[in-house]
C-alpha positions in Angstrom: 61.7 116.0 122.4 63.9 113.2 121.1 61.0 111.0 120.0 59.3 113.9 118.1 62.5 114.9 116.4 63.2 111.3 115.4 59.7 111.1 113.9 60.4 113.9 111.4 64.0 113.3 110.4 63.2 111.0 107.5 60.8 111.2 104.5 62.7 112.9 101.7 62.4 109.7 99.6 58.9 109.0 98.5 56.8 107.8 95.6 55.4 110.7 93.5 51.9 110.2 92.1 51.0 110.9 88.5 49.5 114.3 87.9 46.5 113.5 85.8 43.6 115.7 86.9 41.9 118.8 85.7 44.0 121.1 87.9 47.2 120.1 86.0 45.7 119.3 82.6 47.6 122.1 80.9 50.9 121.2 82.6 50.5 117.5 81.5 49.5 118.4 77.9 52.7 120.5 77.4 54.9 118.1 79.4 53.9 115.1 77.3 54.9 117.1 74.1 58.3 118.0 75.7 58.9 114.4 76.8 58.0 113.1 73.3 60.6 115.5 71.7 63.2 114.4 74.2 62.6 110.7 73.5 62.4 111.0 69.7 65.7 111.4 67.9 64.2 113.2 65.0 62.7 115.9 67.2 65.7 116.6 69.4 67.3 119.4 67.4 64.0 121.2 67.6 63.8 120.6 71.3 67.3 122.1 71.8 66.4 125.1 69.8 63.1 125.6 71.7 64.6 125.1 75.2 67.9 127.0 74.8 66.5 130.5 75.0 64.7 129.4 78.2 67.5 127.5 79.8 67.6 129.9 82.8 64.3 128.4 83.8 65.6 124.8 84.0 67.3 123.4 87.1 70.0 121.3 85.4 70.0 120.3 81.7 66.7 118.4 81.4 63.4 119.6 82.8 62.6 117.7 86.0 59.1 116.9 84.9 60.1 114.7 81.9 62.7 112.7 83.9 62.1 109.4 85.5 61.1 110.9 88.8 58.6 113.3 87.2 54.9 113.0 87.6 53.7 112.9 84.0 51.3 110.0 83.1 52.6 107.2 80.8 50.6 108.0 77.7 51.2 109.5 74.2 51.3 113.2 73.7 48.2 114.7 72.2 50.0 117.8 70.8 53.4 118.2 69.2 56.1 120.6 70.5 55.6 122.6 67.3 52.1 123.4 68.5 53.3 124.9 71.8 54.0 128.6 71.8 57.2 130.0 73.3 55.3 131.8 76.0 53.4 128.6 77.0 56.7 126.6 77.0 58.4 129.1 79.2 55.4 129.1 81.6 55.5 125.3 81.7 59.2 125.4 82.7 58.4 127.8 85.5 55.6 125.5 86.7 57.8 122.5 86.3 60.4 124.1 88.7 57.6 124.8 91.2 56.8 121.1 91.4 60.4 120.0 92.3 60.7 119.0 95.9 63.8 119.5 98.1 64.6 119.9 101.7 67.5 120.4 104.1 68.9 117.6 106.0 68.2 117.4 109.8 71.7 118.7 110.6 71.3 121.6 108.1 67.9 122.6 109.7 69.5 122.5 113.2 72.3 124.7 111.8 69.7 127.1 110.3 67.6 127.6 113.4 70.7 128.1 115.5 72.1 130.6 113.1 69.0 132.8 112.9 68.2 132.7 116.6 69.9 136.1 117.4 67.5 137.9 115.1 64.2 136.2 116.2 61.8 137.6 118.8 60.5 135.1 121.4 57.0 134.9 119.8 55.5 135.3 116.4 54.4 133.3 113.3 56.7 131.2 111.2 55.5 130.5 107.6 57.1 128.0 105.1 56.1 128.8 101.5 56.3 125.5 99.6 56.4 123.3 102.7 56.4 119.9 101.0 56.4 117.1 103.5 56.3 119.4 106.5 59.9 118.7 107.7 60.8 122.4 108.1 57.5 123.4 109.7 57.7 120.6 112.3 61.3 121.4 113.1 60.4 125.0 113.5 57.7 124.0 116.0 60.3 122.3 118.1 63.1 124.9 117.7 60.8 127.9 118.1 58.5 127.1 121.0 57.0 130.6 121.2 55.9 130.6 117.5 52.9 129.5 115.6 54.2 127.5 112.6 52.3 127.3 109.2 53.2 125.3 106.1 51.8 126.2 102.7 52.0 123.5 100.1 50.6 123.4 96.5 50.4 119.7 95.9 47.7 117.6 97.7 49.9 114.5 98.0 52.7 116.4 99.7 50.2 118.1 102.0 48.6 114.7 102.9 52.1 113.3 103.6 52.9 116.2 105.9 49.6 115.6 107.8 50.7 112.0 108.3 54.1 113.1 109.5 52.6 115.6 112.0 50.3 112.9 113.3 53.2 110.4 113.7 55.2 113.1 115.5 52.5 113.8 118.0 52.0 110.1 118.7 55.7 109.7 119.2 55.8 112.6 121.7 52.6 111.9 123.6 54.3 109.4 126.0 57.7 111.1 126.2 56.5 114.7 126.7 52.7 115.2 126.6 53.0 118.9 127.2 55.4 119.5 124.4 53.3 117.4 122.0 50.2 119.4 123.0 52.1 122.6 122.3 53.1 121.5 118.9 49.6 120.3 118.0 48.2 123.8 119.1 50.8 125.8 117.1 51.2 123.9 113.8 48.9 124.4 110.8 49.4 122.7 107.4 47.5 124.2 104.5 47.2 123.1 100.9 47.3 126.4 98.9 49.3 128.2 96.2 51.9 130.2 98.0 51.0 133.3 95.9 47.5 133.1 97.3 48.6 132.6 100.9 48.2 135.4 103.4 51.5 136.2 105.1 50.6 139.5 106.5 51.2 138.5 110.2 54.4 136.5 109.6 57.4 137.1 111.8 59.6 134.9 109.6 58.9 133.6 106.1 61.0 130.7 104.9 61.3 129.7 101.2 63.4 126.8 100.0 63.9 128.6 96.7 66.7 126.6 95.0 64.4 125.8 92.0 62.5 129.1 92.1 64.8 131.4 90.2 62.1 132.5 87.7 59.7 133.2 90.6 62.0 135.3 92.8 60.9 138.7 91.4 57.2 137.8 91.8 57.9 136.4 95.3 59.7 139.6 96.3 56.8 141.8 95.1 54.3 139.7 97.1 56.3 139.6 100.3 57.2 143.3 100.1 53.5 144.1 99.7 52.3 141.9 102.5 54.9 141.6 105.2 55.0 144.1 108.0 58.1 146.2 108.7 60.6 144.2 110.7 59.4 140.8 109.5 62.2 138.4 108.5 62.6 136.4 105.3 64.9 133.5 104.5 65.6 132.4 100.9 67.9 129.6 99.8 70.4 129.6 96.8 68.8 132.7 95.2 68.5 136.2 96.8 65.6 138.5 96.9 66.4 141.7 94.8 63.5 143.8 96.0 64.6 147.0 97.7 62.0 146.5 100.5 64.4 144.0 102.0 67.6 144.6 103.9 70.1 141.7 103.9 71.0 140.9 107.5 73.2 137.9 106.9 74.4 135.7 104.0 75.4 132.3 105.2 77.9 130.9 102.7 78.1 127.1 102.2 78.8 124.9 104.1 78.4 127.1 107.3 74.6 126.3 107.5 73.8 124.2 104.5 75.0 122.9 101.1 73.9 126.1 99.5 73.8 129.8 100.3 71.2 130.9 102.9 70.0 134.5 102.9 68.3 136.3 105.9 66.5 139.5 105.2 64.4 142.0 107.2 61.5 144.0 105.7 62.5 147.6 105.8 60.3 150.2 107.6 61.1 152.8 105.1 62.1 152.0 101.5 65.4 153.4 100.4 65.8 154.6 96.8 65.4 151.7 94.3 68.9 150.4 93.4 70.0 150.2 89.7 68.0 147.7 87.7 69.1 144.1 88.2 69.3 141.5 85.4 66.0 139.9 84.7 67.4 136.5 85.6 69.4 135.1 88.5 70.8 132.0 86.9 71.6 131.1 83.4 73.8 128.2 82.3 76.4 128.7 79.6 74.6 127.9 76.4 77.3 125.5 75.0 77.7 123.7 78.4 73.9 123.3 78.7 73.6 121.9 75.2 76.4 119.5 75.8 74.8 118.2 79.0 71.4 117.8 77.2 73.0 115.9 74.4 74.7 113.6 77.0 71.2 113.1 78.5 69.9 112.0 75.1 72.7 109.5 74.8 72.2 108.1 78.3 68.5 107.7 77.5 69.2 105.9 74.3 71.8 103.6 76.0 69.3 102.7 78.7 66.7 101.9 76.1 69.1 99.5 74.3 70.2 97.8 77.5 
């Protein structure tokens, strides 16, 4: 399987397309207003005041969508930040986090599949929610030969890149190990879909690279608790699932498996009493530290413009 493994070890670096179609029209409209406020010195105090109450929804100090690697088109804003409601701004930050792409290194994935092996049955269905370029799904197909492996990805360009990666993997494996390549082809399915609309009812193991999903974790927990069968396994990254339907089997602290914490849960067969109410956020930067970092980003932007 060396050739197939080699075909899927790269691909984290890629050119992101511009989001400029009807599906993302609302995201683009608000994003352009946020970016205009970031780039305009006279609007920055307003931007700080508007973002600060929602800083728990931002991975870092500056929303990813308005940074250089974001996918907003290069055109002027049609609305001002003042015209955007707080609820719409908060939802934009949630959506912005969903569009961030990240993945484990090959070594981290090898560590992961080795670490969870004691809890896995020999057969079943592995589902990756937010599967991006398909790296985890294709590694799962090699590491878990008795399982069907499905990737669910929201963005068309990432889904298309995952399809290319799968095709290259199968070509690479056809000469080396035709039977293994045929097995992968039969067991892998890549699907473009919102993860909240995906059917996970028959999943044996659901994997979520949730490092940027802090504001989505409660909603994810409710969906998975409702749909997963008793005994099904769940992995989250960086952030835990707080829903009482899930029993924590193992918490892998960094760097034992990966650069961040990896959680492994099992869907309970009987719900125990609901624990005391948890905070309604999982991550919130210190307000002063966040503001300092954002102001530093303003300065860096201005310096780059002058250079």
